[in-house]
OpenMM code with the backbone's topology and positions (N, CA, C; nanometers):
from openmm import Vec3, app, unit

residues = "UNK UNK UNK UNK UNK UNK UNK UNK UNK UNK UNK UNK UNK UNK UNK UNK UNK UNK UNK UNK UNK UNK UNK UNK UNK UNK UNK UNK UNK UNK UNK UNK UNK UNK UNK UNK UNK UNK UNK UNK UNK UNK UNK UNK UNK UNK UNK UNK UNK UNK UNK UNK UNK UNK UNK UNK UNK UNK UNK UNK UNK UNK UNK UNK UNK UNK UNK UNK UNK UNK UNK UNK UNK UNK UNK UNK UNK UNK UNK UNK UNK UNK UNK UNK UNK UNK UNK UNK UNK UNK UNK UNK UNK UNK UNK UNK UNK UNK UNK UNK UNK UNK UNK UNK UNK UNK UNK UNK UNK UNK UNK UNK UNK UNK UNK UNK UNK UNK UNK UNK UNK UNK UNK UNK UNK UNK UNK UNK UNK UNK UNK UNK UNK UNK UNK UNK UNK UNK UNK UNK UNK UNK UNK UNK UNK UNK UNK UNK UNK UNK UNK UNK UNK UNK UNK UNK UNK UNK".split()
positions = [
    Vec3(18.1035, 8.0158, -13.7548),
    Vec3(18.2105, 8.0846, -13.8255),
    Vec3(18.1877, 8.0712, -13.9762),
    Vec3(18.1513, 7.9499, -14.0195),
    Vec3(18.1286, 7.9266, -14.1622),
    Vec3(18.0140, 8.0131, -14.2137),
    Vec3(17.9103, 8.0303, -14.1314),
    Vec3(17.7969, 8.1139, -14.1726),
    Vec3(17.8420, 8.2577, -14.1951),
    Vec3(17.9252, 8.3094, -14.1052),
    Vec3(17.9674, 8.4487, -14.1210),
    Vec3(18.0517, 8.4662, -14.2473),
    Vec3(18.1254, 8.3613, -14.2865),
    Vec3(18.2068, 8.3697, -14.4078),
    Vec3(18.1200, 8.3656, -14.5328),
    Vec3(17.9984, 8.3163, -14.5196),
    Vec3(17.9098, 8.3037, -14.6350),
    Vec3(17.8329, 8.4329, -14.6633),
    Vec3(17.8411, 8.5286, -14.5713),
    Vec3(17.7654, 8.6527, -14.5887),
    Vec3(17.8463, 8.7572, -14.6629),
    Vec3(17.7756, 8.8424, -14.7361),
    Vec3(17.8428, 8.9497, -14.8088),
    Vec3(17.8661, 9.0661, -14.7129),
    Vec3(17.9501, 9.1577, -14.7541),
    Vec3(17.9793, 9.2761, -14.6728),
    Vec3(17.8498, 9.3535, -14.6450),
    Vec3(17.7591, 9.3594, -14.7442),
    Vec3(17.6303, 9.4293, -14.7247),
    Vec3(17.5489, 9.3644, -14.6136),
    Vec3(17.5516, 9.2320, -14.6088),
    Vec3(17.4739, 9.1606, -14.5078),
    Vec3(17.5371, 9.1719, -14.3688),
    Vec3(17.6644, 9.2124, -14.3662),
    Vec3(17.7346, 9.2250, -14.2385),
    Vec3(17.7359, 9.3690, -14.1854),
    Vec3(17.6746, 9.4607, -14.2595),
    Vec3(17.6783, 9.6028, -14.2230),
    Vec3(17.6305, 9.6267, -14.0791),
    Vec3(17.5176, 9.5676, -14.0444),
    Vec3(17.4602, 9.5877, -13.9121),
    Vec3(17.5532, 9.5325, -13.8032),
    Vec3(17.6079, 9.4139, -13.8269),
    Vec3(17.6995, 9.3546, -13.7284),
    Vec3(17.8277, 9.4370, -13.7162),
    Vec3(17.8762, 9.4896, -13.8311),
    Vec3(17.9976, 9.5713, -13.8249),
    Vec3(17.9709, 9.6979, -13.7435),
    Vec3(17.8517, 9.7562, -13.7590),
    Vec3(17.8161, 9.8767, -13.6827),
    Vec3(17.8133, 9.8440, -13.5322),
    Vec3(17.7575, 9.7294, -13.4982),
    Vec3(17.7538, 9.6896, -13.3573),
    Vec3(17.8954, 9.6677, -13.3037),
    Vec3(17.9783, 9.6042, -13.3858),
    Vec3(18.1162, 9.5779, -13.3453),
    Vec3(18.1889, 9.7105, -13.3195),
    Vec3(18.1665, 9.8103, -13.4076),
    Vec3(18.2332, 9.9394, -13.3924),
    Vec3(18.1884, 10.0116, -13.2649),
    Vec3(18.0641, 9.9871, -13.2217),
    Vec3(18.0152, 10.0468, -13.0961),
    Vec3(18.0963, 9.9966, -12.9768),
    Vec3(18.1601, 9.8815, -12.9936),
    Vec3(18.2422, 9.8253, -12.8858),
    Vec3(18.3825, 9.8877, -12.8837),
    Vec3(18.4059, 9.9803, -12.9777),
    Vec3(18.5328, 10.0520, -12.9868),
    Vec3(18.6543, 9.9584, -12.9850),
    Vec3(18.6699, 9.8803, -13.0933),
    Vec3(18.7844, 9.7882, -13.1001),
    Vec3(18.9183, 9.8621, -13.0928),
    Vec3(19.0207, 9.7925, -13.0447),
    Vec3(19.1541, 9.8521, -13.0345),
    Vec3(19.2168, 9.8632, -13.1734),
    Vec3(19.3375, 9.9183, -13.1768),
    Vec3(19.4092, 9.9391, -13.3036),
    Vec3(19.4142, 9.8120, -13.3890),
    Vec3(19.4309, 9.6974, -13.3224),
    Vec3(19.4440, 9.5721, -13.3973),
    Vec3(19.3088, 9.5132, -13.4391),
    Vec3(19.1997, 9.5918, -13.4191),
    Vec3(19.0683, 9.5474, -13.4649),
    Vec3(19.0075, 9.4378, -13.3791),
    Vec3(19.0441, 9.4349, -13.2512),
    Vec3(18.9900, 9.3323, -13.1627),
    Vec3(18.9222, 9.3956, -13.0422),
    Vec3(18.8291, 9.3229, -12.9837),
    Vec3(18.7614, 9.3720, -12.8626),
    Vec3(18.7835, 9.2734, -12.7485),
    Vec3(18.7837, 9.3275, -12.6283),
    Vec3(18.8004, 9.2442, -12.5098),
    Vec3(18.6710, 9.2510, -12.4291),
    Vec3(18.6677, 9.1756, -12.3223),
    Vec3(18.5516, 9.1781, -12.2333),
    Vec3(18.5311, 9.3196, -12.1779),
    Vec3(18.6416, 9.3902, -12.1580),
    Vec3(18.6352, 9.5271, -12.1064),
    Vec3(18.5572, 9.6173, -12.2040),
    Vec3(18.5750, 9.5958, -12.3357),
    Vec3(18.4998, 9.6737, -12.4349),
    Vec3(18.3497, 9.6514, -12.4168),
    Vec3(18.3106, 9.5248, -12.3929),
    Vec3(18.1688, 9.4930, -12.3718),
    Vec3(18.1177, 9.5638, -12.2465),
    Vec3(18.1983, 9.5574, -12.1402),
    Vec3(18.1593, 9.6219, -12.0127),
    Vec3(18.1330, 9.7707, -12.0325),
    Vec3(18.2286, 9.8376, -12.0992),
    Vec3(18.2172, 9.9825, -12.1198),
    Vec3(18.0960, 10.0160, -12.2056),
    Vec3(18.0755, 9.9395, -12.3129),
    Vec3(17.9626, 9.9659, -12.4027),
    Vec3(17.8303, 9.9472, -12.3282),
    Vec3(17.8239, 9.8444, -12.2449),
    Vec3(17.7011, 9.8211, -12.1683),
    Vec3(17.6791, 9.9321, -12.0661),
    Vec3(17.7863, 9.9775, -12.0040),
    Vec3(17.7745, 10.0856, -11.9059),
    Vec3(17.7245, 10.2137, -11.9742),
    Vec3(17.7769, 10.2411, -12.0941),
    Vec3(17.7357, 10.3612, -12.1693),
    Vec3(17.5886, 10.3562, -12.2077),
    Vec3(17.5401, 10.2363, -12.2390),
    Vec3(17.4035, 10.2237, -12.2912),
    Vec3(17.3081, 10.1544, -12.1949),
    Vec3(17.3481, 10.1478, -12.0674),
    Vec3(17.2675, 10.0725, -11.9711),
    Vec3(17.1295, 10.1336, -11.9501),
    Vec3(17.0285, 10.0483, -11.9499),
    Vec3(16.8923, 10.0909, -11.9180),
    Vec3(16.8574, 10.0295, -11.7825),
    Vec3(16.7488, 10.0768, -11.7223),
    Vec3(16.7066, 10.0188, -11.5942),
    Vec3(16.6790, 9.8703, -11.6096),
    Vec3(16.6165, 9.8356, -11.7217),
    Vec3(16.5835, 9.6942, -11.7458),
    Vec3(16.7104, 9.6096, -11.7483),
    Vec3(16.8170, 9.6639, -11.8123),
    Vec3(16.9426, 9.5894, -11.8185),
    Vec3(17.0045, 9.5756, -11.6802),
    Vec3(16.9946, 9.6836, -11.6007),
    Vec3(17.0529, 9.6790, -11.4664),
    Vec3(16.9829, 9.5734, -11.3814),
    Vec3(16.8530, 9.5558, -11.4070),
    Vec3(16.7763, 9.4584, -11.3284),
    Vec3(16.7860, 9.3175, -11.3876),
    Vec3(16.8362, 9.3093, -11.5099),
    Vec3(16.8431, 9.1786, -11.5767),
    Vec3(16.9661, 9.1024, -11.5298),
    Vec3(16.9941, 8.9938, -11.5991),
    Vec3(17.1092, 8.9124, -11.5624),
    Vec3(17.2363, 8.9562, -11.6347),
    Vec3(17.2321, 9.0670, -11.7080),
    Vec3(17.3493, 9.1109, -11.7836),
    Vec3(17.4751, 9.1207, -11.6952),
    Vec3(17.4659, 9.1872, -11.5774),
    Vec3(17.5874, 9.1937, -11.4938),
    Vec3(17.6381, 9.0543, -11.4538),
    Vec3(17.5450, 8.9634, -11.4235),
    Vec3(17.5849, 8.8260, -11.3871),
    Vec3(17.6535, 8.7573, -11.5034),
    Vec3(17.5971, 8.7784, -11.6227),
    Vec3(17.6534, 8.7151, -11.7423),
    Vec3(17.7958, 8.7657, -11.7646),
    Vec3(17.8138, 8.8974, -11.7526),
    Vec3(17.9478, 8.9544, -11.7696),
    Vec3(18.0431, 8.8981, -11.6648),
    Vec3(17.9937, 8.8849, -11.5435),
    Vec3(18.0770, 8.8303, -11.4358),
    Vec3(18.1172, 8.6854, -11.4694),
    Vec3(18.0215, 8.6101, -11.5208),
    Vec3(18.0476, 8.4704, -11.5564),
    Vec3(18.1487, 8.4597, -11.6706),
    Vec3(18.1560, 8.5655, -11.7513),
    Vec3(18.2483, 8.5646, -11.8653),
    Vec3(18.3890, 8.6099, -11.8257),
    Vec3(18.4075, 8.6446, -11.7001),
    Vec3(18.5376, 8.6950, -11.6536),
    Vec3(18.6566, 8.6102, -11.6984),
    Vec3(18.6451, 8.4756, -11.6970),
    Vec3(18.7608, 8.3965, -11.7418),
    Vec3(18.8037, 8.4281, -11.8858),
    Vec3(18.7134, 8.4887, -11.9631),
    Vec3(18.7477, 8.5222, -12.1020),
    Vec3(18.8230, 8.6543, -12.1119),
    Vec3(18.8429, 8.7209, -11.9981),
    Vec3(18.8975, 8.8566, -12.0048),
    Vec3(19.0384, 8.8623, -12.0651),
    Vec3(19.1077, 8.7502, -12.0699),
    Vec3(19.2415, 8.7509, -12.1302),
    Vec3(19.2343, 8.7330, -12.2823),
    Vec3(19.1157, 8.6949, -12.3332),
    Vec3(19.1006, 8.6717, -12.4767),
    Vec3(19.0479, 8.7954, -12.5467),
    Vec3(19.0876, 8.8129, -12.6709),
    Vec3(19.0298, 8.9223, -12.7497),
    Vec3(18.9599, 8.8625, -12.8699),
    Vec3(18.8568, 8.9296, -12.9135),
    Vec3(18.7720, 8.8768, -13.0202),
    Vec3(18.7821, 8.9674, -13.1426),
    Vec3(18.8049, 8.9072, -13.2593),
    Vec3(18.8070, 8.9886, -13.3800),
    Vec3(18.6673, 8.9907, -13.4429),
    Vec3(18.6543, 9.0642, -13.5516),
    Vec3(18.5216, 9.0819, -13.6114),
    Vec3(18.4611, 8.9496, -13.6568),
    Vec3(18.5446, 8.8626, -13.7129),
    Vec3(18.4935, 8.7340, -13.7616),
    Vec3(18.4361, 8.6500, -13.6468),
    Vec3(18.5064, 8.6492, -13.5345),
    Vec3(18.4581, 8.5745, -13.4171),
    Vec3(18.3301, 8.6376, -13.3619),
    Vec3(18.3266, 8.7714, -13.3637),
    Vec3(18.2089, 8.8438, -13.3173),
    Vec3(18.0876, 8.8046, -13.4024),
    Vec3(18.1066, 8.8010, -13.5342),
    Vec3(17.9982, 8.7620, -13.6251),
    Vec3(17.9525, 8.6197, -13.5967),
    Vec3(18.0488, 8.5301, -13.5791),
    Vec3(18.0147, 8.3901, -13.5543),
    Vec3(17.9281, 8.3779, -13.4297),
    Vec3(17.9583, 8.4586, -13.3278),
    Vec3(17.8823, 8.4518, -13.2029),
    Vec3(17.7476, 8.5218, -13.2144),
    Vec3(17.7400, 8.6254, -13.2980),
    Vec3(17.6199, 8.7099, -13.3004),
    Vec3(17.5171, 8.6712, -13.4067),
    Vec3(17.5590, 8.5949, -13.5059),
    Vec3(17.4684, 8.5626, -13.6161),
    Vec3(17.3539, 8.4739, -13.5698),
    Vec3(17.2343, 8.5083, -13.6139),
    Vec3(17.1160, 8.4289, -13.5813),
    Vec3(17.0693, 8.3534, -13.7054),
    Vec3(17.0661, 8.2208, -13.6941),
    Vec3(17.0183, 8.1371, -13.8042),
    Vec3(16.8770, 8.1779, -13.8432),
    Vec3(16.7969, 8.2114, -13.7435),
    Vec3(16.6559, 8.2448, -13.7692),
    Vec3(16.6427, 8.3716, -13.8513),
    Vec3(16.7261, 8.4726, -13.8222),
    Vec3(16.7213, 8.5957, -13.9014),
    Vec3(16.7675, 8.5681, -14.0441),
    Vec3(16.8707, 8.4874, -14.0573),
    Vec3(16.9227, 8.4579, -14.1907),
    Vec3(16.8208, 8.3814, -14.2745),
    Vec3(16.7470, 8.2932, -14.2103),
    Vec3(16.6484, 8.2139, -14.2839),
    Vec3(16.5410, 8.2999, -14.3478),
    Vec3(16.5199, 8.4185, -14.2923),
    Vec3(16.4180, 8.5081, -14.3461),
    Vec3(16.4645, 8.5727, -14.4774),
    Vec3(16.5948, 8.5656, -14.5038),
    Vec3(16.6469, 8.6258, -14.6269),
    Vec3(16.6122, 8.5387, -14.7476),
    Vec3(16.5878, 8.6051, -14.8595),
    Vec3(16.5518, 8.5324, -14.9817),
    Vec3(16.6603, 8.4355, -15.0246),
    Vec3(16.7870, 8.4747, -15.0022),
    Vec3(16.8962, 8.3905, -15.0490),
    Vec3(16.9489, 8.2965, -14.9397),
    Vec3(16.8645, 8.2622, -14.8416),
    Vec3(16.9068, 8.1754, -14.7319),
    Vec3(16.9688, 8.0447, -14.7821),
    Vec3(16.9056, 7.9824, -14.8833),
    Vec3(16.9582, 7.8540, -14.9298),
    Vec3(17.1004, 7.8684, -14.9847),
    Vec3(17.1232, 7.9781, -15.0559),
    Vec3(17.2565, 8.0065, -15.1104),
    Vec3(17.3563, 8.0282, -14.9961),
    Vec3(17.3153, 8.1052, -14.8956),
    Vec3(17.4028, 8.1315, -14.7798),
    Vec3(17.4379, 7.9991, -14.7114),
    Vec3(17.3355, 7.9163, -14.6889),
    Vec3(17.3571, 7.7883, -14.6196),
    Vec3(17.4521, 7.6987, -14.6976),
    Vec3(17.4355, 7.6931, -14.8296),
    Vec3(17.5234, 7.6020, -14.9048),
    Vec3(17.6659, 7.6579, -14.9142),
    Vec3(17.6807, 7.7912, -14.9225),
    Vec3(17.8149, 7.8515, -14.9215),
    Vec3(17.8811, 7.8269, -14.7856),
    Vec3(17.8032, 7.8439, -14.6786),
    Vec3(17.8554, 7.8199, -14.5438),
    Vec3(17.8981, 7.6745, -14.5311),
    Vec3(17.8176, 7.5850, -14.5873),
    Vec3(17.8504, 7.4426, -14.5800),
    Vec3(17.9829, 7.4133, -14.6499),
    Vec3(18.0075, 7.4823, -14.7632),
    Vec3(18.1345, 7.4629, -14.8340),
    Vec3(18.2525, 7.5025, -14.7448),
    Vec3(18.2380, 7.6157, -14.6719),
    Vec3(18.3446, 7.6582, -14.5783),
    Vec3(18.3603, 7.5542, -14.4682),
    Vec3(18.2461, 7.5097, -14.4150),
    Vec3(18.2455, 7.4115, -14.3062),
    Vec3(18.3101, 7.2810, -14.3520),
    Vec3(18.2780, 7.2426, -14.4752),
    Vec3(18.3303, 7.1192, -14.5343),
    Vec3(18.4836, 7.1234, -14.5379),
    Vec3(18.5390, 7.2408, -14.5761),
    Vec3(18.6842, 7.2544, -14.5881),
    Vec3(18.7529, 7.2676, -14.4528),
    Vec3(18.6863, 7.3366, -14.3578),
    Vec3(18.7565, 7.3727, -14.2350),
    Vec3(18.7112, 7.2998, -14.1092),
    Vec3(18.5864, 7.2533, -14.1068),
    Vec3(18.5387, 7.2021, -13.9789),
    Vec3(18.4723, 7.0662, -13.9808),
    Vec3(18.4388, 7.0161, -14.0979),
    Vec3(18.3622, 6.8914, -14.1024),
    Vec3(18.4526, 6.7734, -14.0724),
    Vec3(18.4231, 6.7060, -13.9633),
    Vec3(18.5024, 6.5892, -13.9269),
    Vec3(18.4077, 6.4739, -13.8982),
    Vec3(18.4621, 6.3561, -13.8876),
    Vec3(18.3803, 6.2390, -13.8564),
    Vec3(18.3227, 6.2575, -13.7163),
    Vec3(18.1928, 6.2361, -13.7037),
    Vec3(18.1241, 6.2570, -13.5759),
    Vec3(18.0286, 6.1400, -13.5530),
    Vec3(18.0140, 6.0984, -13.4291),
    Vec3(17.9230, 5.9871, -13.4015),
    Vec3(17.7834, 6.0402, -13.3700),
    Vec3(17.6843, 5.9552, -13.3890),
    Vec3(17.5461, 5.9924, -13.3580),
    Vec3(17.5362, 6.0286, -13.2098),
    Vec3(17.6083, 5.9557, -13.1258),
    Vec3(17.6059, 5.9819, -12.9808),
    Vec3(17.6617, 6.1209, -12.9495),
    Vec3(17.7707, 6.1575, -13.0194),
    Vec3(17.8327, 6.2876, -12.9975),
    Vec3(17.7372, 6.4003, -13.0398),
    Vec3(17.6717, 6.3807, -13.1539),
    Vec3(17.5732, 6.4785, -13.2010),
    Vec3(17.4606, 6.4937, -13.0998),
    Vec3(17.4106, 6.3805, -13.0500),
    Vec3(17.3005, 6.3816, -12.9534),
    Vec3(17.3420, 6.4566, -12.8264),
    Vec3(17.4654, 6.4341, -12.7821),
    Vec3(17.5162, 6.5045, -12.6630),
    Vec3(17.5222, 6.6544, -12.6888),
    Vec3(17.5757, 6.6905, -12.8045),
    Vec3(17.5911, 6.8312, -12.8404),
    Vec3(17.4552, 6.9021, -12.8455),
    Vec3(17.3536, 6.8318, -12.8951),
    Vec3(17.2193, 6.8901, -12.9081),
    Vec3(17.1336, 6.8660, -12.7844),
    Vec3(17.1886, 6.7911, -12.6887),
    Vec3(17.1181, 6.7621, -12.5647),
    Vec3(16.9869, 6.6873, -12.5891),
    Vec3(16.9921, 6.5869, -12.6745),
    Vec3(16.8744, 6.5030, -12.7012),
    Vec3(16.9068, 6.3585, -12.6647),
    Vec3(16.8053, 6.2822, -12.6366),
    Vec3(16.8248, 6.1446, -12.5925),
    Vec3(16.8344, 6.0449, -12.7069),
    Vec3(16.8484, 5.9154, -12.6719),
    Vec3(16.8619, 5.8082, -12.7711),
    Vec3(16.7439, 5.8002, -12.8688),
    Vec3(16.6282, 5.8509, -12.8296),
    Vec3(16.5123, 5.8461, -12.9204),
    Vec3(16.5394, 5.9262, -13.0478),
    Vec3(16.6300, 6.0226, -13.0403),
    Vec3(16.6600, 6.1070, -13.1573),
    Vec3(16.7670, 6.0448, -13.2474),
    Vec3(16.8298, 5.9363, -13.2028),
    Vec3(16.9420, 5.8793, -13.2786),
    Vec3(16.9081, 5.8464, -13.4234),
    Vec3(16.7906, 5.7894, -13.4482),
    Vec3(16.7591, 5.7518, -13.5861),
    Vec3(16.7481, 5.8759, -13.6748),
    Vec3(16.6917, 5.9842, -13.6202),
    Vec3(16.6816, 6.1090, -13.6968),
    Vec3(16.8231, 6.1632, -13.7231),
    Vec3(16.9078, 6.1612, -13.6215),
    Vec3(17.0439, 6.2147, -13.6353),
    Vec3(17.1264, 6.1333, -13.7349),
    Vec3(17.0994, 6.0027, -13.7441),
    Vec3(17.1706, 5.9170, -13.8388),
    Vec3(17.1504, 5.9680, -13.9817),
    Vec3(17.0304, 6.0220, -14.0089),
    Vec3(17.0004, 6.0746, -14.1430),
    Vec3(17.0830, 6.1993, -14.1757),
    Vec3(17.1390, 6.2624, -14.0743),
    Vec3(17.2175, 6.3837, -14.0963),
    Vec3(17.3594, 6.3519, -14.1412),
    Vec3(17.4015, 6.2271, -14.1205),
    Vec3(17.5399, 6.1897, -14.1511),
    Vec3(17.5499, 6.1155, -14.2833),
    Vec3(17.6583, 6.1408, -14.3562),
    Vec3(17.6845, 6.0664, -14.4783),
    Vec3(17.7529, 5.9357, -14.4406),
    Vec3(17.7737, 5.8517, -14.5391),
    Vec3(17.8392, 5.7229, -14.5157),
    Vec3(17.9764, 5.7346, -14.4501),
    Vec3(18.0454, 5.8471, -14.4755),
    Vec3(18.1799, 5.8652, -14.4189),
    Vec3(18.1764, 5.9202, -14.2760),
    Vec3(18.0552, 5.9346, -14.2196),
    Vec3(18.0441, 5.9808, -14.0814),
    Vec3(18.0535, 6.1312, -14.0636),
    Vec3(18.0543, 6.2058, -14.1753),
    Vec3(18.0562, 6.3522, -14.1667),
    Vec3(17.9165, 6.4058, -14.1929),
    Vec3(17.8899, 6.5267, -14.1410),
    Vec3(17.7586, 6.5884, -14.1618),
    Vec3(17.7337, 6.6133, -14.3106),
    Vec3(17.6102, 6.5894, -14.3525),
    Vec3(17.5684, 6.6239, -14.4893),
    Vec3(17.5199, 6.7687, -14.4867),
    Vec3(17.4880, 6.8244, -14.6022),
    Vec3(17.4329, 6.9604, -14.6068),
    Vec3(17.3043, 6.9659, -14.5244),
    Vec3(17.2192, 6.8659, -14.5383),
    Vec3(17.0952, 6.8601, -14.4592),
    Vec3(17.1295, 6.8593, -14.3098),
    Vec3(17.2224, 6.7731, -14.2710),
    Vec3(17.2618, 6.7632, -14.1309),
    Vec3(17.3179, 6.8938, -14.0788),
    Vec3(17.3978, 6.9608, -14.1625),
    Vec3(17.4580, 7.0875, -14.1227),
    Vec3(17.3502, 7.1923, -14.0967),
    Vec3(17.2547, 7.2057, -14.1894),
    Vec3(17.1503, 7.3077, -14.1709),
    Vec3(17.0611, 7.2722, -14.0519),
    Vec3(17.0350, 7.1439, -14.0322),
    Vec3(16.9549, 7.1024, -13.9159),
    Vec3(17.0322, 7.1314, -13.7864),
    Vec3(17.1632, 7.1067, -13.7905),
    Vec3(17.2463, 7.1288, -13.6726),
    Vec3(17.2460, 7.2769, -13.6336),
    Vec3(17.2413, 7.3654, -13.7334),
    Vec3(17.2356, 7.5088, -13.7047),
    Vec3(17.1111, 7.5424, -13.6229),
    Vec3(17.0107, 7.4547, -13.6331),
    Vec3(16.8873, 7.4752, -13.5570),
    Vec3(16.8901, 7.4044, -13.4233),
    Vec3(17.0070, 7.3635, -13.3817),
    Vec3(17.0207, 7.2884, -13.2575),
    Vec3(16.9482, 7.3498, -13.1395),
    Vec3(16.9431, 7.4814, -13.1363),
    Vec3(16.8787, 7.5469, -13.0231),
    Vec3(16.7304, 7.5155, -13.0159),
    Vec3(16.6652, 7.5043, -13.1317),
    Vec3(16.5221, 7.4729, -13.1273),
    Vec3(16.5039, 7.3307, -13.0794),
    Vec3(16.5924, 7.2437, -13.1232),
    Vec3(16.5862, 7.1058, -13.0748),
    Vec3(16.6052, 7.1046, -12.9247),
    Vec3(16.7051, 7.1799, -12.8803),
    Vec3(16.7371, 7.1857, -12.7388),
    Vec3(16.6189, 7.2360, -12.6575),
    Vec3(16.5611, 7.3494, -12.7007),
    Vec3(16.4546, 7.4074, -12.6204),
    Vec3(16.3267, 7.3233, -12.6253),
    Vec3(16.2947, 7.2646, -12.7407),
    Vec3(16.1732, 7.1826, -12.7456),
    Vec3(16.1949, 7.0558, -12.6637),
    Vec3(16.3190, 7.0095, -12.6592),
    Vec3(16.3512, 6.8899, -12.5819),
    Vec3(16.3363, 6.9184, -12.4325),
    Vec3(16.3738, 7.0376, -12.3904),
    Vec3(16.3673, 7.0747, -12.2495),
    Vec3(16.2227, 7.0741, -12.1994),
    Vec3(16.1319, 7.1155, -12.2848),
    Vec3(15.9910, 7.1266, -12.2420),
    Vec3(15.9287, 6.9912, -12.2135),
    Vec3(15.9813, 6.8868, -12.2773),
    Vec3(15.9207, 6.7547, -12.2593),
    Vec3(15.9611, 6.6866, -12.1296),
    Vec3(16.0630, 6.7409, -12.0640),
    Vec3(16.1100, 6.6742, -11.9409),
    Vec3(16.0285, 6.7156, -11.8205),
] * unit.nanometer
topology = app.Topology()
chain = topology.addChain("A")
for resn in residues:
    res = topology.addResidue(resn, chain)
    for name in ("N", "CA", "C"):
        topology.addAtom(name, app.Element.getBySymbol(name[0]), res)
């Protein structure tokens, strides 16, 4: 969420276009039904054979929730794509400022390790991500955004 708040309207143009394809309701929100309809309209054979229908089925419990543009951005933003931008460092530090105000709380090394799905061997590295007050530092925050790479590289070693 903090990352999406750090982006300019120009940088969000593509995501806004995708969001509009989901045909949000009057209140600017989309439901699971919007996703279903958009996928049905644009379905390819590859999608029909893929796990997309299963994924949508698995998301059924979310059908009572509606998602606004900010939530959509938070879910759709790719850290890897953003890193390719020249102003990535600026985006990351602006996002960190939002995170600092709204989401940064005291977290334990064990909790971080669980969240990233890494074992005790990673604890010393994760300790470097935390400041003395037990909150993520800017370094820790940007590393945490890469949690997926940690997760996937960790999976291969098992």
